[in-house]
Backbone as a chain_set.jsonl record, in Angstrom:
{"seq": "MSANLRWYTKALYQMDHVVRLAAPGAWDNPSPCKGWTARHVIGHVIAVQRAHEALVEDRRRPLNPMVDPDTHAGDDPAQTWAEARDAVLEALDHPSVLHRVVTSFRGEEPIDDVIAFNVIDTTIHSWDLARAVGADDQLDPGLVAFTTTLLARRVESMRGERGDAPELEAPPGADPQTALLALAGREAWAVRRSATRSGRPIRSPRRRTL", "coords": {"N": [[14.648, 15.318, 3.063], [11.619, 14.434, 4.258], [10.351, 12.482, 7.333], [8.055, 11.16, 6.666], [8.04, 10.769, 4.131], [10.393, 8.955, 3.983], [9.167, 6.639, 5.182], [7.036, 6.573, 3.517], [8.454, 5.881, 1.584], [9.818, 3.568, 1.785], [7.349, 2.007, 2.184], [6.341, 1.742, -0.359], [8.694, 0.246, -1.672], [8.268, -2.257, 0.085], [5.809, -3.573, -1.184], [6.967, -3.666, -3.667], [8.701, -5.602, -3.426], [6.826, -7.699, -2.896], [5.49, -7.717, -5.428], [7.344, -8.568, -6.926], [8.198, -11.047, -6.43], [5.354, -12.675, -6.919], [4.268, -14.94, -8.771], [3.786, -14.892, -12.966], [0.936, -16.081, -13.454], [-0.289, -15.824, -10.873], [-1.882, -13.778, -10.693], [-4.336, -13.748, -10.971], [-5.717, -15.448, -8.777], [-7.743, -14.785, -6.139], [-7.659, -12.555, -3.386], [-7.256, -11.279, 0.191], [-8.987, -9.036, 0.279], [-12.433, -8.279, -0.348], [-14.121, -9.619, -3.375], [-11.847, -8.946, -4.935], [-8.929, -9.709, -7.096], [-5.35, -10.668, -6.963], [-4.903, -9.254, -9.144], [-6.825, -6.745, -8.859], [-5.858, -5.673, -6.586], [-3.029, -4.88, -6.946], [-3.749, -3.033, -9.132], [-5.226, -1.238, -8.006], [-3.467, 0.103, -6.112], [-1.305, 0.958, -7.949], [-3.076, 3.185, -9.186], [-3.877, 4.741, -7.53], [-0.628, 5.697, -6.773], [-0.111, 7.116, -9.261], [-2.188, 8.637, -9.119], [-1.297, 10.661, -6.825], [0.836, 11.101, -7.57], [-0.103, 12.978, -10.091], [-1.657, 14.915, -8.684], [1.12, 15.867, -7.429], [1.899, 16.896, -9.706], [0.261, 18.607, -10.577], [-1.985, 17.759, -11.996], [-5.089, 16.556, -13.633], [-6.588, 13.442, -11.752], [-5.126, 10.655, -13.113], [-6.112, 8.116, -13.403], [-9.36, 5.86, -11.649], [-8.957, 4.697, -7.924], [-10.502, 3.2, -6.772], [-12.358, 2.114, -8.767], [-13.254, -0.176, -11.323], [-10.225, -1.835, -10.814], [-8.698, -3.549, -11.134], [-8.405, -3.263, -14.204], [-6.476, -1.212, -14.319], [-3.988, -2.501, -13.927], [-3.178, -3.499, -16.122], [-1.178, -5.086, -19.063], [0.925, -6.263, -17.806], [1.041, -6.45, -15.103], [3.452, -6.486, -13.085], [5.444, -4.691, -14.312], [3.936, -2.364, -15.336], [3.479, -1.508, -12.473], [6.349, -1.054, -11.856], [6.408, 1.184, -13.47], [4.605, 3.012, -12.43], [5.779, 3.233, -9.665], [8.641, 4.326, -10.379], [7.824, 6.777, -11.402], [5.934, 8.229, -9.313], [8.374, 8.725, -7.71], [10.183, 10.199, -8.611], [8.35, 12.399, -9.186], [8.396, 13.284, -6.865], [10.369, 13.946, -6.441], [11.721, 16.66, -5.64], [12.642, 20.119, -4.821], [11.435, 21.224, -2.043], [8.441, 20.137, -2.797], [7.126, 18.468, -1.056], [5.801, 20.608, 0.99], [3.859, 21.834, -0.531], [0.748, 22.896, -0.42], [-2.144, 20.926, -1.352], [-5.132, 19.71, -2.989], [-7.133, 17.135, -1.303], [-8.76, 14.07, -1.095], [-9.378, 14.38, 1.718], [-9.478, 17.13, 1.692], [-7.925, 20.476, 2.155], [-4.179, 19.926, 2.191], [-1.067, 19.355, 2.862], [1.7, 18.298, 0.561], [3.788, 16.047, 2.144], [1.5, 15.024, 4.184], [-0.251, 13.746, 2.697], [1.213, 11.696, 1.557], [1.972, 10.158, 3.734], [-0.407, 9.537, 4.856], [-1.169, 7.62, 2.579], [1.027, 5.386, 3.246], [-0.637, 3.851, 4.746], [-2.828, 2.222, 3.051], [-0.907, 1.234, 1.001], [0.778, -0.366, 2.716], [-0.545, -2.614, 4.38], [-2.041, -3.378, 2.056], [0.051, -4.663, 0.549], [0.467, -6.955, 2.506], [-2.111, -7.849, 1.82], [-1.226, -8.527, -1.182], [0.354, -10.477, -0.38], [-0.855, -12.623, 0.229], [-2.374, -13.332, -1.523], [-0.793, -14.216, -4.093], [1.041, -15.683, -2.472], [3.38, -15.276, -1.044], [5.93, -14.68, 1.351], [4.259, -12.883, 3.958], [4.693, -11.286, 6.169], [5.146, -8.547, 7.317], [7.121, -5.67, 7.552], [8.602, -4.509, 10.475], [8.935, -1.73, 11.332], [7.261, -0.159, 9.93], [5.104, -1.34, 10.416], [4.702, -0.514, 12.809], [4.501, 2.299, 12.301], [1.997, 2.6, 10.544], [0.303, 1.83, 11.999], [0.091, 3.753, 13.974], [-0.805, 5.855, 12.705], [-3.053, 4.817, 11.621], [-4.93, 4.083, 13.531], [-5.997, 6.62, 14.257], [-7.486, 7.643, 12.563], [-8.858, 5.637, 11.452], [-12.156, 5.261, 12.253], [-13.047, 7.118, 10.175], [-12.58, 5.996, 7.748], [-13.647, 4.096, 6.989], [-16.871, 2.142, 5.853], [-18.024, 4.09, 3.118], [-15.686, 4.112, 1.633], [-14.634, 1.754, 1.56], [-13.057, 0.07, 3.53], [-12.803, -2.664, 5.695], [-14.785, -3.885, 8.222], [-13.887, -3.23, 12.153], [-12.124, -5.718, 13.548], [-11.602, -8.25, 16.074], [-8.711, -8.998, 17.372], [-6.817, -11.648, 18.477], [-6.057, -12.506, 21.637], [-3.256, -11.906, 23.493], [-2.263, -10.763, 20.647], [0.312, -10.336, 18.179], [2.265, -7.255, 17.192], [1.726, -6.917, 14.492], [-0.798, -8.804, 13.873], [-2.518, -7.487, 15.46], [-2.394, -4.703, 13.637], [-3.216, -5.436, 11.531], [-5.993, -6.576, 12.07], [-7.191, -4.273, 12.757], [-7.486, -3.266, 10.628], [-9.474, -4.763, 9.855], [-8.665, -7.287, 8.551], [-8.492, -10.901, 8.427], [-5.991, -11.725, 9.843], [-4.891, -13.581, 11.383], [-5.574, -16.07, 10.749], [-4.205, -18.986, 9.548], [-0.689, -18.464, 8.371], [0.729, -17.996, 5.026], [4.298, -18.584, 3.623], [6.93, -17.747, 1.815], [9.656, -18.302, 2.251], [11.955, -20.092, 3.849], [13.307, -18.572, 5.691], [11.04, -16.755, 7.199], [11.842, -13.762, 7.442], [11.049, -10.888, 7.358], [9.493, -8.826, 5.056], [11.308, -7.366, 2.948], [12.643, -3.98, 2.359], [14.613, -2.953, -0.597], [17.776, -1.773, -1.139], [17.877, 1.886, -2.104], [18.451, 5.072, -4.114], [18.941, 8.241, -2.1], [16.398, 10.311, -2.185]], "CA": [[13.658, 14.366, 3.108], [11.088, 14.098, 5.43], [9.846, 11.254, 7.87], [6.971, 10.776, 6.072], [8.674, 10.326, 2.9], [10.821, 7.902, 4.38], [8.152, 5.51, 5.52], [6.237, 6.565, 1.917], [9.349, 5.101, -0.125], [10.092, 1.855, 2.742], [6.245, 1.582, 1.809], [6.462, 1.56, -1.866], [9.414, -0.779, -2.101], [7.71, -3.6, 0.365], [5.158, -3.866, -2.168], [7.78, -3.93, -4.491], [9.184, -6.687, -3.425], [5.828, -8.588, -3.308], [5.268, -7.831, -6.626], [8.525, -9.06, -7.906], [7.933, -12.219, -5.846], [4.323, -12.965, -7.96], [4.471, -15.767, -10.35], [2.795, -14.814, -14.084], [-0.219, -16.965, -13.539], [-0.608, -15.983, -9.521], [-2.249, -12.562, -10.426], [-6.051, -14.082, -11.081], [-5.695, -15.811, -7.588], [-8.325, -14.302, -4.896], [-6.944, -11.646, -2.181], [-8.271, -10.993, 0.955], [-10.012, -8.26, -0.432], [-13.664, -9.312, -0.976], [-14.415, -9.544, -4.331], [-10.669, -8.683, -5.379], [-7.832, -10.803, -7.083], [-4.106, -9.952, -6.799], [-4.784, -8.021, -9.936], [-7.223, -5.727, -8.84], [-4.938, -5.09, -5.65], [-2.15, -4.281, -7.663], [-3.931, -1.828, -9.891], [-5.627, -0.224, -7.176], [-2.2, 0.824, -5.587], [-1.136, 1.673, -9.126], [-3.537, 4.22, -9.59], [-3.149, 5.179, -5.938], [0.524, 6.567, -7.031], [-0.449, 7.585, -10.122], [-3.289, 10.347, -8.584], [-0.368, 11.284, -5.923], [1.672, 11.96, -9.054], [-0.701, 14.239, -10.894], [-1.269, 15.936, -7.209], [2.463, 16.609, -7.408], [2.34, 17.918, -10.895], [-1.115, 19.767, -10.892], [-2.694, 17.327, -13.287], [-6.345, 15.57, -13.171], [-6.278, 12.256, -11.539], [-5.98, 10.278, -14.643], [-7.008, 6.633, -12.719], [-9.693, 6.154, -10.399], [-8.649, 3.685, -7.633], [-11.758, 2.472, -6.689], [-13.276, 1.739, -10.38], [-12.314, -1.344, -12.278], [-9.051, -1.151, -10.405], [-7.741, -4.712, -12.219], [-7.917, -2.343, -15.684], [-5.145, -0.17, -13.957], [-2.783, -3.514, -14.031], [-2.199, -3.692, -17.481], [-0.992, -6.809, -19.386], [1.856, -6.903, -17.409], [0.808, -6.186, -13.486], [4.921, -5.988, -12.422], [6.008, -3.739, -15.12], [2.99, -1.258, -14.765], [3.674, -1.106, -11.298], [7.506, -0.677, -11.516], [6.673, 2.435, -13.748], [3.955, 4.137, -11.152], [6.587, 3.841, -8.476], [9.368, 5.335, -10.543], [7.02, 7.725, -11.906], [5.62, 9.046, -8.288], [9.19, 8.704, -6.739], [10.444, 11.116, -9.378], [7.762, 13.745, -9.013], [8.134, 13.896, -5.594], [12.096, 14.084, -6.197], [12.038, 18.166, -6.079], [12.806, 20.99, -3.764], [9.585, 22.394, -1.785], [7.298, 19.896, -3.345], [6.653, 18.298, 0.191], [5.481, 21.83, 1.573], [2.726, 22.349, -1.447], [-0.553, 22.395, 0.216], [-3.28, 20.554, -2.47], [-6.689, 19.104, -2.705], [-7.028, 15.516, -1.632], [-10.003, 13.472, -0.714], [-9.901, 15.029, 2.515], [-9.344, 18.546, 1.839], [-6.476, 20.829, 1.781], [-3.151, 19.424, 2.756], [0.531, 19.532, 2.362], [1.893, 16.448, -0.121], [3.726, 15.476, 3.131], [0.597, 14.084, 4.822], [-0.996, 12.932, 1.534], [2.088, 10.629, 1.78], [2.084, 9.523, 5.138], [-1.63, 8.639, 4.543], [-0.709, 6.6, 1.862], [1.335, 4.779, 3.7], [-1.625, 3.145, 5.073], [-3.307, 2.091, 1.952], [0.114, 0.401, 0.303], [0.991, -1.267, 3.837], [-2.045, -3.35, 4.051], [-2.569, -4.134, 0.06], [1.224, -5.768, 0.739], [-0.076, -8.015, 3.0], [-2.963, -8.235, 1.12], [-1.093, -9.061, -2.171], [1.277, -11.173, -0.572], [-1.476, -13.857, 0.343], [-3.262, -13.653, -2.788], [0.012, -14.619, -4.484], [1.907, -16.721, -1.514], [4.552, -14.713, -0.851], [5.605, -14.184, 2.651], [3.684, -11.919, 4.321], [5.4, -10.696, 7.517], [5.584, -7.024, 7.085], [8.337, -4.719, 7.927], [7.847, -4.37, 12.014], [8.951, -0.298, 11.605], [6.437, 0.31, 8.77], [3.527, -2.329, 11.348], [4.269, 0.528, 14.006], [3.999, 3.642, 11.681], [0.945, 2.561, 10.125], [-0.635, 1.657, 13.134], [-0.071, 4.933, 14.874], [-1.807, 6.739, 11.457], [-4.411, 4.248, 10.992], [-5.503, 4.03, 14.686], [-6.046, 8.376, 14.083], [-8.088, 8.149, 11.234], [-9.401, 4.24, 10.82], [-13.437, 5.309, 11.657], [-13.236, 7.874, 8.82], [-11.986, 5.547, 6.557], [-14.647, 2.888, 6.575], [-18.099, 2.366, 5.086], [-17.951, 4.758, 1.354], [-14.576, 4.106, 0.919], [-14.644, 0.251, 1.207], [-12.857, -0.557, 4.518], [-13.769, -3.748, 6.4], [-15.103, -3.185, 9.908], [-12.31, -3.277, 12.857], [-11.953, -7.364, 13.93], [-11.209, -8.271, 17.427], [-7.531, -9.821, 17.516], [-6.672, -12.898, 19.225], [-5.16, -12.644, 22.977], [-1.518, -11.746, 23.063], [-1.625, -11.154, 19.165], [1.316, -9.769, 17.927], [1.685, -6.107, 16.326], [1.169, -7.174, 12.865], [-1.956, -9.361, 13.615], [-3.359, -6.422, 15.667], [-2.98, -3.889, 12.734], [-4.534, -6.545, 10.124], [-7.498, -6.835, 12.677], [-7.625, -2.867, 12.714], [-8.191, -2.91, 9.192], [-10.559, -5.637, 8.649], [-8.243, -8.566, 8.031], [-8.382, -12.308, 9.811], [-4.542, -12.236, 9.834], [-4.401, -14.862, 12.636], [-5.264, -17.55, 9.507], [-2.938, -19.701, 8.607], [0.221, -17.599, 7.055], [1.536, -18.118, 3.864], [5.436, -18.148, 3.551], [7.404, -18.079, 0.54], [10.725, -18.284, 2.5], [11.991, -20.485, 4.843], [13.506, -17.934, 6.861], [10.444, -16.165, 8.379], [12.226, -12.889, 7.945], [9.482, -9.493, 7.029], [9.61, -8.492, 3.709], [12.261, -6.071, 3.155], [12.673, -3.175, 1.131], [15.865, -3.314, -1.371], [18.303, 0.121, -1.261], [17.737, 2.562, -3.093], [19.301, 5.945, -3.84], [18.194, 8.632, -0.941], [15.455, 11.501, -2.465]], "C": [[13.018, 14.011, 4.554], [10.987, 12.669, 6.04], [8.701, 10.518, 7.332], [7.306, 10.273, 4.683], [9.472, 9.132, 2.783], [10.162, 6.513, 4.574], [7.425, 5.372, 4.192], [7.228, 5.231, 0.993], [9.583, 3.514, 0.519], [8.295, 1.447, 2.09], [6.194, 0.57, 0.312], [7.269, 0.042, -2.441], [9.163, -1.972, -1.123], [6.726, -3.735, -0.874], [5.625, -4.421, -3.485], [8.023, -5.201, -4.42], [8.034, -8.186, -3.135], [5.67, -9.274, -4.296], [6.241, -8.969, -7.16], [8.583, -11.153, -7.147], [6.62, -13.118, -6.339], [4.997, -13.526, -9.173], [3.639, -15.42, -11.621], [1.557, -15.06, -13.447], [-0.61, -16.788, -11.961], [-1.833, -14.504, -9.658], [-3.856, -12.354, -10.591], [-6.057, -14.559, -9.604], [-6.726, -14.824, -6.68], [-7.62, -13.639, -3.809], [-8.082, -11.791, -0.875], [-9.034, -9.97, 0.689], [-11.054, -8.543, -1.295], [-14.181, -8.931, -2.324], [-13.077, -9.097, -5.306], [-9.585, -9.767, -5.374], [-6.716, -10.081, -6.784], [-3.984, -8.706, -7.903], [-5.464, -6.554, -9.552], [-6.518, -5.026, -7.528], [-3.648, -4.4, -6.125], [-2.389, -3.208, -8.224], [-4.626, -1.066, -9.246], [-4.526, 0.55, -6.652], [-1.519, 1.259, -6.432], [-1.937, 2.931, -9.341], [-3.531, 5.054, -8.004], [-1.922, 6.63, -6.186], [0.335, 7.475, -8.101], [-1.325, 8.857, -9.875], [-2.246, 11.109, -7.205], [0.69, 11.912, -6.857], [1.211, 12.682, -9.615], [-1.478, 15.268, -9.722], [-0.039, 16.663, -7.82], [2.033, 17.608, -8.521], [1.163, 18.757, -11.239], [-2.012, 19.455, -11.824], [-4.352, 16.749, -12.4], [-5.812, 14.28, -12.871], [-6.486, 11.364, -13.063], [-6.441, 8.431, -14.403], [-8.183, 6.761, -11.487], [-9.483, 4.875, -9.688], [-9.199, 2.505, -7.462], [-12.508, 1.565, -7.714], [-12.576, 0.659, -10.991], [-10.521, -1.672, -11.696], [-7.929, -2.418, -11.322], [-7.374, -4.013, -13.185], [-6.686, -1.902, -15.337], [-3.688, -1.433, -14.161], [-2.081, -3.695, -15.195], [-2.112, -5.235, -17.755], [0.361, -7.253, -18.28], [1.967, -6.209, -16.075], [2.434, -5.29, -12.916], [5.542, -4.664, -13.287], [5.202, -1.974, -15.311], [3.589, -0.691, -13.484], [4.846, -0.477, -10.925], [7.494, 0.777, -12.109], [5.575, 3.426, -12.911], [4.888, 4.245, -10.435], [7.483, 4.777, -8.86], [8.545, 6.744, -10.499], [6.84, 8.79, -10.672], [7.022, 9.602, -7.559], [9.723, 10.089, -7.654], [9.704, 12.559, -9.125], [7.87, 14.12, -8.115], [9.77, 14.474, -5.24], [12.428, 15.507, -6.585], [11.874, 19.072, -5.157], [11.217, 21.585, -3.77], [8.249, 21.271, -1.845], [6.414, 19.309, -1.244], [5.601, 19.253, 0.861], [4.101, 22.018, 0.821], [1.58, 21.835, -0.969], [-1.564, 22.297, -1.586], [-4.253, 20.258, -2.19], [-6.709, 17.904, -2.324], [-8.925, 15.226, -1.237], [-10.607, 14.009, 0.519], [-9.901, 16.712, 3.111], [-8.063, 18.795, 1.518], [-5.67, 20.035, 2.591], [-1.986, 19.583, 2.093], [0.724, 18.012, 1.77], [2.446, 15.764, 1.178], [3.08, 14.858, 3.549], [-0.007, 13.209, 3.785], [-0.194, 11.611, 1.36], [1.858, 9.916, 2.522], [0.66, 8.724, 5.091], [-1.576, 7.484, 3.788], [-0.213, 5.422, 2.067], [0.78, 3.693, 4.463], [-2.055, 1.901, 4.217], [-2.114, 0.971, 1.662], [0.532, -0.471, 1.258], [0.101, -2.831, 3.666], [-2.07, -4.058, 2.95], [-1.23, -4.961, 0.029], [1.111, -6.528, 1.536], [-1.336, -8.708, 2.103], [-2.684, -8.973, -0.511], [-0.119, -10.227, -1.994], [0.475, -12.697, -0.155], [-2.081, -14.218, -0.642], [-1.893, -14.342, -3.427], [1.146, -15.636, -4.109], [2.796, -16.551, -1.331], [4.394, -14.589, 0.736], [5.353, -13.321, 2.988], [3.783, -11.387, 5.644], [6.018, -9.367, 6.755], [6.483, -6.77, 7.65], [7.601, -4.309, 9.196], [7.55, -2.186, 11.964], [7.578, 0.236, 10.956], [4.721, -0.594, 9.557], [3.335, -0.904, 12.175], [3.854, 1.718, 13.625], [2.94, 3.599, 11.33], [-0.254, 2.599, 11.389], [-1.083, 2.778, 13.943], [-1.367, 5.511, 13.665], [-3.106, 6.2, 11.464], [-5.613, 4.067, 12.432], [-6.409, 5.623, 14.932], [-7.729, 8.215, 13.517], [-8.952, 6.962, 10.876], [-11.269, 4.507, 10.889], [-13.914, 6.319, 10.5], [-12.909, 7.063, 7.655], [-12.764, 4.153, 6.098], [-15.868, 3.102, 6.141], [-17.919, 2.432, 3.315], [-16.858, 4.401, 0.996], [-14.039, 2.478, 1.268], [-13.35, -0.328, 2.308], [-13.543, -1.164, 4.974], [-14.074, -3.251, 7.645], [-14.014, -4.047, 10.556], [-12.917, -5.204, 13.322], [-11.25, -7.196, 15.252], [-9.829, -9.35, 17.021], [-7.391, -10.661, 18.411], [-5.979, -12.392, 20.466], [-3.882, -12.833, 22.743], [-1.175, -11.469, 21.251], [-0.325, -9.858, 19.11], [1.232, -8.252, 17.113], [1.134, -6.313, 14.984], [-0.187, -8.154, 12.721], [-2.391, -8.285, 13.986], [-3.588, -5.341, 14.392], [-3.766, -4.581, 11.801], [-5.961, -6.101, 10.797], [-7.901, -5.334, 12.505], [-8.156, -2.854, 11.496], [-9.229, -3.844, 8.846], [-9.922, -7.0, 7.999], [-8.377, -9.463, 9.367], [-6.948, -12.559, 9.498], [-4.06, -13.419, 10.749], [-5.0, -16.339, 11.601], [-3.958, -17.682, 9.226], [-1.658, -18.715, 7.569], [1.132, -18.198, 6.164], [3.078, -17.72, 3.866], [6.249, -18.799, 2.401], [9.229, -18.629, 0.926], [10.743, -19.263, 3.671], [12.726, -19.845, 6.467], [12.547, -16.901, 8.019], [10.713, -14.505, 8.707], [11.418, -11.942, 7.045], [10.037, -9.394, 5.446], [10.52, -6.997, 4.027], [12.323, -5.24, 1.84], [14.105, -3.006, 0.646], [16.071, -1.813, -1.429], [17.857, 0.866, -2.368], [18.438, 4.097, -2.771], [18.358, 7.179, -2.758], [17.503, 10.055, -2.049], [16.148, 13.138, -1.98]], "O": [[13.541, 13.541, 5.564], [11.451, 11.719, 5.411], [8.489, 9.333, 7.591], [6.709, 9.294, 4.236], [9.4, 8.366, 1.823], [10.629, 5.457, 4.147], [7.19, 4.254, 3.733], [6.969, 4.281, 0.255], [9.529, 2.488, -0.16], [8.237, 0.383, 1.474], [6.079, -0.626, 0.046], [6.853, -0.85, -3.18], [9.891, -2.917, -1.426], [7.396, -4.237, -1.777], [5.074, -5.251, -4.207], [7.603, -5.963, -5.29], [8.374, -9.369, -3.168], [5.64, -10.491, -4.483], [5.909, -10.026, -7.696], [9.059, -12.161, -7.669], [6.763, -14.33, -6.181], [5.748, -13.104, -10.053], [2.465, -15.697, -11.374], [1.091, -14.106, -12.825], [-1.363, -17.696, -11.609], [-2.575, -14.28, -8.702], [-4.502, -11.317, -10.439], [-6.659, -13.667, -9.005], [-6.144, -13.745, -6.571], [-6.834, -14.397, -3.24], [-9.24, -12.208, -0.881], [-10.173, -10.247, 1.062], [-10.974, -8.9, -2.47], [-14.717, -7.824, -2.386], [-13.345, -8.904, -6.492], [-9.251, -10.488, -4.434], [-6.859, -8.934, -6.362], [-3.357, -7.652, -7.792], [-4.93, -5.472, -9.799], [-6.629, -3.803, -7.442], [-3.312, -3.337, -5.603], [-1.59, -2.281, -8.088], [-4.812, 0.017, -9.801], [-4.652, 1.77, -6.751], [-0.814, 2.169, -5.995], [-1.242, 3.856, -9.761], [-2.931, 6.115, -7.832], [-2.05, 7.837, -5.981], [0.616, 8.655, -7.893], [-1.112, 9.94, -10.42], [-2.659, 12.16, -6.715], [1.211, 13.026, -6.793], [2.046, 13.516, -9.964], [-1.823, 16.397, -10.073], [-0.062, 17.695, -8.492], [1.848, 18.813, -8.356], [1.194, 19.55, -12.181], [-2.718, 20.258, -12.435], [-4.641, 16.607, -11.211], [-4.812, 13.861, -13.453], [-7.445, 11.339, -13.834], [-7.011, 7.735, -15.244], [-8.046, 7.545, -10.547], [-9.681, 3.856, -10.349], [-8.852, 1.354, -7.724], [-13.114, 0.521, -7.47], [-11.353, 0.661, -11.131], [-9.677, -1.664, -12.591], [-6.853, -2.249, -11.897], [-6.161, -3.897, -13.357], [-5.749, -2.209, -16.074], [-2.56, -1.086, -14.512], [-0.889, -3.945, -15.374], [-2.596, -6.202, -17.167], [0.669, -8.421, -18.04], [2.901, -5.429, -15.888], [2.599, -4.13, -12.538], [6.077, -3.728, -12.694], [5.724, -0.861, -15.383], [4.115, 0.42, -13.434], [4.868, 0.388, -10.049], [8.244, 1.621, -11.618], [5.842, 4.624, -12.826], [5.201, 5.426, -10.283], [7.55, 5.855, -8.269], [8.687, 7.611, -9.638], [7.332, 9.917, -10.734], [6.998, 10.659, -6.927], [9.513, 11.142, -7.051], [10.302, 13.614, -8.913], [7.575, 15.307, -7.969], [10.221, 15.109, -4.287], [13.169, 15.759, -7.535], [10.842, 18.919, -4.504], [10.38, 22.026, -4.558], [7.244, 21.423, -1.151], [5.483, 19.782, -0.592], [4.561, 18.742, 1.279], [3.159, 22.365, 1.534], [1.298, 20.638, -1.001], [-1.649, 23.098, -2.517], [-4.562, 20.455, -1.014], [-6.149, 17.234, -3.192], [-9.898, 15.977, -1.169], [-11.819, 14.167, 0.666], [-10.138, 17.269, 4.183], [-7.242, 18.071, 0.954], [-6.142, 19.458, 3.571], [-1.891, 19.904, 0.909], [0.234, 16.957, 2.173], [1.728, 14.832, 1.542], [3.541, 13.719, 3.618], [-0.242, 12.023, 4.019], [-0.767, 10.561, 1.068], [1.466, 8.811, 2.147], [0.586, 7.507, 5.255], [-1.905, 6.399, 4.269], [-0.614, 4.432, 1.456], [1.46, 2.734, 4.828], [-1.742, 0.755, 4.54], [-2.332, -0.17, 2.069], [0.747, -1.585, 0.781], [0.259, -3.8, 2.922], [-2.117, -5.288, 2.924], [-1.344, -6.042, -0.548], [2.073, -7.274, 1.352], [-1.414, -9.9, 1.806], [-3.501, -9.722, -1.046], [0.271, -10.904, -2.945], [1.092, -13.76, -0.212], [-2.393, -15.402, -0.77], [-2.005, -15.523, -3.098], [1.909, -16.234, -4.868], [3.532, -17.538, -1.343], [3.337, -14.455, 1.352], [6.059, -12.419, 2.539], [2.732, -11.035, 6.179], [6.947, -9.218, 5.962], [6.89, -7.627, 8.434], [6.441, -3.898, 9.229], [6.576, -1.527, 12.329], [6.898, 1.055, 11.574], [3.563, -0.387, 9.195], [2.278, -0.278, 12.26], [3.009, 2.328, 14.281], [2.365, 4.635, 11.664], [-1.301, 3.231, 11.538], [-2.184, 2.894, 14.481], [-2.582, 5.517, 13.865], [-4.128, 6.874, 11.347], [-6.834, 3.955, 12.321], [-7.359, 5.69, 15.712], [-8.788, 8.603, 14.01], [-9.806, 7.167, 10.013], [-11.906, 4.123, 9.908], [-15.041, 6.273, 10.007], [-13.007, 7.589, 6.547], [-12.524, 3.404, 5.15], [-16.15, 4.288, 5.973], [-17.764, 1.521, 2.503], [-16.815, 4.276, -0.228], [-12.837, 2.254, 1.132], [-12.652, -1.223, 1.831], [-14.742, -0.886, 5.017], [-13.592, -2.198, 8.061], [-13.412, -5.017, 10.095], [-14.081, -5.602, 13.308], [-10.492, -6.267, 15.531], [-10.028, -10.401, 16.41], [-8.005, -10.347, 19.43], [-5.067, -11.638, 20.126], [-3.387, -13.679, 21.997], [-0.153, -11.847, 20.68], [-0.166, -8.847, 19.795], [0.227, -8.036, 16.436], [0.096, -5.8, 14.568], [-0.661, -8.311, 11.596], [-2.841, -7.65, 13.032], [-4.745, -5.068, 14.072], [-4.875, -4.236, 11.395], [-6.837, -5.45, 10.228], [-9.041, -5.161, 12.074], [-9.296, -2.424, 11.314], [-9.82, -3.811, 7.766], [-10.493, -7.669, 7.138], [-8.39, -9.202, 10.57], [-6.673, -13.594, 8.891], [-2.975, -14.001, 10.718], [-4.733, -17.499, 11.912], [-3.023, -16.97, 8.861], [-1.767, -18.401, 6.384], [2.146, -18.812, 6.495], [3.281, -16.529, 4.104], [6.268, -19.992, 2.095], [9.93, -19.203, 0.093], [9.773, -19.341, 4.425], [12.739, -20.254, 7.627], [12.906, -16.438, 9.102], [10.212, -13.91, 9.661], [11.157, -12.355, 5.915], [10.997, -9.995, 4.963], [10.461, -6.073, 4.838], [12.14, -5.609, 0.68], [14.915, -2.902, 1.568], [15.255, -0.912, -1.625], [17.51, 0.388, -3.448], [18.873, 4.413, -1.664], [17.145, 7.0, -2.653], [18.344, 10.727, -2.647], [15.49, 14.163, -2.154]]}, "num_chains": 1, "name": "protein.A"}
C-alpha cells in the first residue's frame, strides 16, 4: 500500500464521516461552492470516484464531475456515495494497479499519482460539505498538511476553467487549515459550524488495509 493510497483512503473516509452526519433534508442547503448545494458537492465527488474506478478498469468515464453534478447524487446521496466509495477502493485493491500508467486530464501518469491528486479535491470538498450540512468542519491535521503540500505545487494550473476559486489572503496567524482553505479560495475564517462539543477533527473510521 503506497503513501498516496493511504492518504486517499483517509480522505475518502473523512468525506464518508461528513456524509453520515448529513440530515436527509440538508442536501439542498447552499454550500461554499458558488451555485452549488450540498447535493452538487457530493455528486461531484461521487462522479470523480467513478471516473477513477473507470480509469483503473480501463473503461470510459461514466459521469462528468463538472456537468450537473447534483444529478450524480441520486435519490439517496448517502447510499450513492457509499457505493462509489466501495467500488473505487475495490478497483484499487489489486496487485500492481497503482503502477499502471493511464491518461488523465493532466496527461499520462501512474494511478498512484491520480489518486494523490484527488486527495486535494476530496479534502476541500469535505469541508464544503460539512459547512453545507452543518457538521463539524475541522479537518484531519495530517490530511491538511498533505493536501497543502500537493495544492501549493499545482494550484495555479487548477484555477480558471477547472472552476477553482482565486486564492484568498488568510488572516495573520492563520492556522494550517485556514491557510489551506484560503489557498483553495475558501473564506474559512468565517464563523465555523460545529456539530460536536468536543471540537475534534473529522475522523476516519477504521477499515481493512488494502
